[in-house]
C-alpha positions as a Python dict, from the first residue, in 0.01 Angstrom:
ca = {
    (1, 'M'): (0, 0, 0),
    (2, 'T'): (31, -193, -327),
    (3, 'A'): (10, 58, -627),
    (4, 'F'): (-59, -130, -997),
    (5, 'V'): (39, 83, -1308),
    (6, 'L'): (-108, -164, -1612),
    (7, 'V'): (9, -80, -1949),
    (8, 'S'): (-199, -256, -2263),
    (9, 'G'): (-32, -297, -2591),
    (10, 'G'): (-120, -198, -2936),
    (11, 'H'): (-443, -88, -3050),
    (12, 'T'): (-562, -95, -2693),
    (13, 'G'): (-580, 137, -2379),
    (14, 'G'): (-679, 128, -2077),
    (15, 'W'): (-1044, 58, -2069),
    (16, 'I'): (-893, -352, -2154),
    (17, 'W'): (-805, -356, -1803),
    (18, 'R'): (-1146, -312, -1664),
    (19, 'D'): (-1239, -595, -1482),
    (20, 'V'): (-847, -695, -1357),
    (21, 'A'): (-883, -293, -1218),
    (22, 'A'): (-1180, -373, -1038),
    (23, 'R'): (-1078, -702, -873),
    (24, 'L'): (-766, -541, -747),
    (25, 'R'): (-915, -243, -619),
    (26, 'S'): (-1144, -463, -410),
    (27, 'A'): (-833, -601, -334),
    (28, 'G'): (-746, -289, -162),
    (29, 'A'): (-487, -240, -453),
    (30, 'E'): (-393, 126, -602),
    (31, 'V'): (-479, 110, -954),
    (32, 'H'): (-356, 312, -1257),
    (33, 'A'): (-480, 215, -1615),
    (34, 'V'): (-253, 387, -1857),
    (35, 'T'): (-376, 470, -2175),
    (36, 'L'): (-68, 578, -2388),
    (37, 'T'): (-103, 866, -2650),
    (38, 'G'): (-219, 809, -2946),
    (39, 'L'): (-473, 491, -2848),
    (40, 'A'): (-830, 474, -2716),
    (41, 'E'): (-927, 759, -2604),
    (42, 'R'): (-625, 979, -2648),
    (43, 'R'): (-597, 915, -3042),
    (44, 'H'): (-670, 1222, -3165),
    (45, 'L'): (-323, 1316, -2967),
    (46, 'A'): (-190, 1121, -3251),
    (47, 'G'): (140, 1287, -3499),
    (48, 'P'): (440, 1187, -3670),
    (49, 'R'): (601, 1275, -3353),
    (50, 'T'): (415, 1044, -3159),
    (51, 'D'): (740, 798, -3095),
    (52, 'L'): (861, 525, -2840),
    (53, 'E'): (1000, 794, -2615),
    (54, 'T'): (633, 953, -2601),
    (55, 'H'): (497, 650, -2431),
    (56, 'I'): (737, 638, -2197),
    (57, 'E'): (729, 957, -2066),
    (58, 'D'): (298, 874, -2016),
    (59, 'V'): (419, 585, -1815),
    (60, 'A'): (687, 769, -1617),
    (61, 'Q'): (415, 961, -1562),
    (62, 'A'): (177, 773, -1423),
    (63, 'I'): (422, 623, -1145),
    (64, 'D'): (520, 1003, -1042),
    (65, 'H'): (112, 992, -980),
    (66, 'V'): (68, 738, -760),
    (67, 'D'): (35, 778, -386),
    (68, 'A'): (159, 391, -249),
    (69, 'S'): (515, 421, -219),
    (70, 'E'): (539, 60, -403),
    (71, 'V'): (451, 13, -799),
    (72, 'V'): (410, -275, -961),
    (73, 'L'): (434, -187, -1304),
    (74, 'V'): (270, -404, -1568),
    (75, 'G'): (391, -430, -1905),
    (76, 'Y'): (157, -649, -2181),
    (77, 'C'): (289, -757, -2524),
    (78, 'Y'): (395, -382, -2678),
    (79, 'G'): (342, -198, -2366),
    (80, 'I'): (630, -361, -2184),
    (81, 'Y'): (883, -165, -2405),
    (82, 'P'): (772, 171, -2288),
    (83, 'S'): (738, 59, -1898),
    (84, 'A'): (1096, -97, -1921),
    (85, 'G'): (1183, 254, -1997),
    (86, 'A'): (965, 384, -1772),
    (87, 'A'): (1094, 162, -1516),
    (88, 'D'): (1460, 259, -1603),
    (89, 'R'): (1386, 688, -1531),
    (90, 'R'): (1208, 642, -1182),
    (91, 'L'): (1412, 296, -1062),
    (92, 'D'): (1340, 432, -679),
    (93, 'R'): (971, 361, -731),
    (94, 'V'): (888, 51, -895),
    (95, 'A'): (920, -254, -637),
    (96, 'R'): (840, -486, -937),
    (97, 'L'): (861, -508, -1346),
    (98, 'V'): (571, -771, -1451),
    (99, 'Y'): (618, -907, -1787),
    (100, 'L'): (274, -1015, -1882),
    (101, 'D'): (256, -1241, -2189),
    (102, 'S'): (555, -1002, -2395),
    (103, 'P'): (894, -976, -2475),
    (104, 'M'): (1161, -967, -2288),
    (105, 'P'): (1253, -562, -2374),
    (106, 'Q'): (1662, -492, -2488),
    (107, 'D'): (1880, -220, -2459),
    (108, 'G'): (1938, -79, -2838),
    (109, 'C'): (1684, -282, -2991),
    (110, 'S'): (1287, -182, -3130),
    (111, 'M'): (1022, -391, -3134),
    (112, 'L'): (1035, -467, -3440),
    (113, 'D'): (1340, -537, -3449),
    (114, 'Q'): (1323, -814, -3201),
    (115, 'V'): (1011, -950, -3400),
    (116, 'R'): (1210, -1015, -3639),
    (117, 'E'): (1489, -1147, -3469),
    (118, 'Q'): (1298, -1350, -3273),
    (119, 'M'): (940, -1407, -3367),
    (120, 'P'): (902, -1766, -3524),
    (121, 'Q'): (757, -1738, -3930),
    (122, 'G'): (438, -1688, -4022),
    (123, 'A'): (163, -1451, -4098),
    (124, 'A'): (184, -1314, -3744),
    (125, 'R'): (455, -1262, -3762),
    (126, 'E'): (481, -1051, -4121),
    (127, 'R'): (177, -893, -4003),
    (128, 'M'): (394, -706, -3786),
    (129, 'L'): (682, -660, -3986),
    (130, 'G'): (428, -506, -4195),
    (131, 'M'): (317, -223, -3988),
    (132, 'R'): (469, 59, -4165),
    (133, 'E'): (317, -73, -4512),
    (134, 'R'): (7, -35, -4360),
    (135, 'A'): (21, 301, -4174),
    (136, 'D'): (-142, 587, -4311),
    (137, 'A'): (42, 937, -4414),
    (138, 'G'): (43, 1037, -4062),
    (139, 'G'): (167, 690, -3919),
    (140, 'L'): (-80, 587, -3790),
    (141, 'V'): (-198, 107, -3854),
    (142, 'P'): (-562, 87, -3850),
    (143, 'A'): (-736, -111, -3629),
    (144, 'P'): (-774, -428, -3709),
    (145, 'T'): (-1129, -556, -3809),
    (146, 'L'): (-1338, -838, -3636),
    (147, 'A'): (-1180, -1105, -3911),
    (148, 'E'): (-845, -994, -3827),
    (149, 'W'): (-857, -1034, -3483),
    (150, 'Q'): (-1020, -1334, -3467),
    (151, 'A'): (-723, -1449, -3763),
    (152, 'H'): (-445, -1320, -3600),
    (153, 'G'): (-532, -1221, -3249),
    (154, 'N'): (-481, -1564, -3077),
    (155, 'L'): (-850, -1509, -2866),
    (156, 'A'): (-849, -1807, -2692),
    (157, 'G'): (-1114, -1804, -2376),
    (158, 'V'): (-1211, -1436, -2480),
    (159, 'S'): (-1630, -1490, -2491),
    (160, 'P'): (-1764, -1304, -2840),
    (161, 'E'): (-1908, -1075, -2611),
    (162, 'A'): (-1545, -920, -2530),
    (163, 'L'): (-1488, -987, -2869),
    (164, 'A'): (-1707, -743, -2986),
    (165, 'R'): (-1614, -474, -2771),
    (166, 'L'): (-1265, -513, -2832),
    (167, 'A'): (-1304, -483, -3173),
    (168, 'R'): (-1554, -214, -3064),
    (169, 'L'): (-1309, -2, -2885),
    (170, 'A'): (-988, -64, -3066),
    (171, 'S'): (-747, 169, -3249),
    (172, 'P'): (-529, 291, -3489),
    (173, 'M'): (-195, 248, -3350),
    (174, 'P'): (98, 481, -3426),
    (175, 'V'): (405, 319, -3551),
    (176, 'G'): (635, 487, -3454),
    (177, 'P'): (687, 346, -3121),
    (178, 'C'): (722, 57, -3297),
    (179, 'E'): (986, 85, -3475),
    (180, 'Q'): (1245, 370, -3200),
    (181, 'R'): (1523, 152, -3047),
    (182, 'L'): (1435, 115, -2676),
    (183, 'R'): (1788, 260, -2453),
    (184, 'V'): (1783, 100, -2105),
    (185, 'S'): (2085, 62, -1867),
    (186, 'D'): (2177, -274, -1719),
    (187, 'A'): (1944, -149, -1406),
    (188, 'V'): (1626, -268, -1531),
    (189, 'A'): (1744, -663, -1564),
    (190, 'A'): (1828, -581, -1164),
    (191, 'L'): (1496, -468, -1120),
    (192, 'A'): (1257, -818, -944),
    (193, 'T'): (1050, -920, -1211),
    (194, 'T'): (763, -1170, -1266),
    (195, 'G'): (659, -1326, -1620),
    (196, 'V'): (345, -1428, -1708),
    (197, 'F'): (308, -1743, -1965),
    (198, 'C'): (-40, -1732, -2173),
    (199, 'T'): (13, -2102, -2282),
    (200, 'T'): (-243, -2151, -2500),
    (201, 'G'): (-119, -2102, -2884),
    (202, 'G'): (230, -1936, -2696),
    (203, 'T'): (557, -2011, -2761),
    (204, 'M'): (699, -1974, -2446),
    (205, 'D'): (652, -2135, -2092),
    (206, 'I'): (850, -2224, -1835),
    (207, 'A'): (1018, -2508, -1899),
    (208, 'T'): (1092, -2386, -2199),
    (209, 'L'): (1239, -2155, -2006),
    (210, 'E'): (1420, -2304, -1794),
    (211, 'G'): (1568, -2491, -2077),
    (212, 'L'): (1723, -2168, -2216),
    (213, 'V'): (1904, -2087, -1884),
    (214, 'A'): (2009, -2406, -1799),
    (215, 'A'): (2179, -2444, -2184),
    (216, 'G'): (2349, -2118, -2029),
    (217, 'L'): (2198, -1852, -2302),
    (218, 'P'): (2372, -1541, -2171),
    (219, 'L'): (2003, -1341, -2257),
    (220, 'V'): (1770, -1536, -2004),
    (221, 'Q'): (2048, -1586, -1716),
    (222, 'H'): (1945, -1341, -1553),
    (223, 'L'): (1618, -1471, -1468),
    (224, 'A'): (1735, -1750, -1205),
    (225, 'D'): (1781, -1459, -910),
    (226, 'P'): (1561, -1549, -673),
    (227, 'R'): (1371, -1235, -701),
    (228, 'A'): (1228, -1333, -1017),
    (229, 'T'): (913, -1545, -1063),
    (230, 'F'): (700, -1711, -1315),
    (231, 'F'): (366, -1783, -1314),
    (232, 'E'): (177, -1975, -1610),
    (233, 'L'): (-220, -1912, -1750),
    (234, 'A'): (-424, -2188, -1999),
    (235, 'T'): (-532, -1916, -2208),
    (236, 'G'): (-505, -1720, -2500),
    (237, 'H'): (-255, -1376, -2570),
    (238, 'W'): (-564, -1191, -2405),
    (239, 'P'): (-602, -1265, -2029),
    (240, 'M'): (-722, -949, -1922),
    (241, 'L'): (-1044, -1009, -2094),
    (242, 'S'): (-1062, -1461, -2099),
    (243, 'T'): (-916, -1481, -1756),
    (244, 'P'): (-948, -1188, -1542),
    (245, 'D'): (-1063, -1341, -1243),
    (246, 'E'): (-719, -1566, -1239),
    (247, 'L'): (-541, -1317, -1383),
    (248, 'A'): (-605, -1083, -1128),
    (249, 'G'): (-482, -1358, -898),
    (250, 'V'): (-165, -1365, -1023),
    (251, 'L'): (-71, -1036, -1018),
    (252, 'L'): (-151, -1005, -643),
    (253, 'R'): (87, -1295, -569),
    (254, 'A'): (340, -1160, -766),
    (255, 'A'): (342, -808, -563),
    (256, 'A'): (359, -1065, -264),
    (257, 'G'): (732, -1197, -463),
    (258, 'E'): (514, -1559, -492),
    (259, 'G'): (565, -1756, -768),
    (260, 'H'): (751, -2025, -959),
    (261, 'R'): (1098, -1978, -944),
    (262, 'L'): (1425, -2124, -1139),
    (263, 'A'): (1646, -2326, -1058),
    (264, 'A'): (2041, -2148, -1147),
    (265, 'P'): (2225, -2293, -1382),
    (266, 'A'): (2473, -2604, -1231),
    (267, 'A'): (2756, -2424, -1349),
    (268, 'A'): (2684, -2180, -1073),
    (269, 'H'): (2699, -2420, -802),
    (270, 'G'): (3039, -2503, -933),
    (271, 'G'): (2810, -2842, -1029),
    (272, 'A'): (2934, -3159, -1218),
}
């Protein structure tokens, strides 16, 4: 049996996977939706020492408590950082690492480092880089208001009911995990991976990634590995809320090794 360990992003928790988890379980999968320390129903555990290492240990412990022999680890948005760190510590347990509308974490970089270096200029970027200034004395960034979700959340496809639930259940986010630099080995890049791009309002899709690989960008060359697969969802940044059926189907296909594969650069074949 395949087990999915689902790791959400900032201001949310395991509750956000409710509909996707139900569909995966109905297909016979084991599902564990992780709530990171300091978020959602674990918000009371947040403190000045809550950092990325705390969240990596949360995910590693979730993997340790899986009964199935194969774990498909799904990191969404910020959640890919603790997921990558935990995968590096549990290489023998993780069969596939899924990047769900998330960046590609790099050793030695924090989430905010990568936002600063890679995210296009705009209000969303500036809002993320201003987390420390918005944090309270305990290092907690207040949850967005409904108006702020609507302005900055890329909520394409999310129903009014789902948006209301998001705004109601959102929790403060510890800023420490976003500032701490991730430390991972090269073994993480060697794992079987799947990237899922949400293309409505997004900045990356399969065609763009193929162009980066073809251009020889070193950061993405390993993604031409046959074990790396890719999917697109025509929705905004919250597919677990907007298209849970489609997302569950994509995750099941990813676990089976399906998906689009990138062509290796011509130079790798000695092409002209």
